[in-house]
C-alpha positions in Angstrom: 17.3 -16.6 -18.8 20.3 -17.1 -16.5 21.5 -13.9 -14.6 25.0 -13.5 -13.7 25.8 -12.6 -9.8 27.0 -9.2 -10.8 23.9 -8.5 -12.5 22.0 -9.5 -9.4 24.0 -7.4 -7.4 23.6 -4.2 -9.6 20.1 -4.5 -10.0 19.7 -4.9 -5.9 22.2 -1.7 -5.6 19.6 0.2 -7.8 16.6 -0.9 -5.7 18.8 -0.5 -2.4 18.4 -4.0 -1.2 21.2 -5.2 1.0 20.6 -8.9 0.0 22.7 -12.2 1.9 24.2 -14.9 0.1 21.1 -17.2 0.3 18.7 -13.6 -0.5 21.2 -13.4 -3.8 20.3 -16.8 -5.0 16.9 -16.4 -4.6 16.6 -13.2 -6.5 18.6 -14.4 -9.0 16.1 -17.3 -9.5 12.9 -14.9 -9.4 14.6 -12.3 -11.9 15.3 -15.1 -14.3 11.8 -16.3 -14.0 10.7 -13.1 -14.3 12.4 -12.7 -17.5 11.7 -16.0 -18.9 8.0 -14.8 -18.6 8.6 -11.5 -20.8 10.5 -13.7 -23.3 7.7 -15.5 -23.7 5.2 -12.9 -23.8 7.2 -11.1 -26.8 6.5 -14.0 -28.6 2.8 -13.7 -28.5 1.2 -12.2 -31.7 -1.2 -9.3 -30.5 -1.6 -7.5 -33.6 -5.3 -8.4 -34.0 -6.2 -7.6 -30.2 -7.9 -4.6 -29.3 -6.4 -2.4 -26.5 -8.2 -2.9 -23.0 -9.7 0.1 -22.1 -11.8 -0.9 -19.3 -14.0 -3.4 -17.4 -17.0 -2.0 -18.6 -18.5 -0.2 -22.0 -20.6 1.8 -19.5 -19.0 5.2 -18.8 -19.1 5.9 -14.5 -21.3 8.8 -13.3 -20.3 12.3 -12.9 -20.8 14.4 -9.6 -20.8 17.8 -9.0 -17.1 18.6 -7.8 -17.8 20.8 -4.6 -15.5 21.7 -1.8 -15.8 20.3 1.6 -16.5 17.1 3.3 -19.0 14.5 2.1 -21.9 14.4 4.1 -22.3 11.7 6.9 -25.1 9.2 7.1 -25.5 9.6 10.7 -25.0 13.1 12.7 -21.4 13.3 14.0 -22.9 13.3 17.6 -23.8 9.8 17.0 -20.5 8.8 17.0 -18.9 9.9 20.8 -21.2 10.6 23.7 -19.4 14.0 24.3 -18.8 16.7 21.6 -16.8 19.3 23.0 -15.2 22.6 20.7 -15.2 20.5 17.4 -13.2 17.4 19.6 -14.5 14.1 20.3 -14.1 13.8 24.5 -13.1 10.2 25.5 -12.5 9.3 29.0 -9.0 9.1 30.2 -7.5 5.6 30.6 -6.8 4.4 34.2 -3.7 2.9 33.2 -2.1 6.4 32.6 -3.2 7.9 36.1 -1.5 4.4 37.4 1.5 5.0 36.0 1.5 8.9 36.7 1.0 7.7 40.8 3.8 5.4 40.3 6.3 8.1 38.9 5.1 9.8 42.1 6.2 7.2 44.7 9.9 7.2 43.6 
């Protein structure tokens, strides 16, 4: 299905896209391809096809809905060598010290 440039411009405006001339032509081709595919799907007789409900017939297990964070596999202290007042303590970057001293020289 061919789309007019006006239709492509209207669609681009609705999608808030700024298209150049090459992009407009590519968009027209892509949209026409999508519409052609949808037209092919319209032709299919799916009256006897059961609706898809999921990938499995097995129900997903339920767990208790409890507030709070999930338990960690390892203690929080294993993630960083230093822990202070609820925060990880990390060494200061040497590059920041070099930038600070360079600013003092001016």
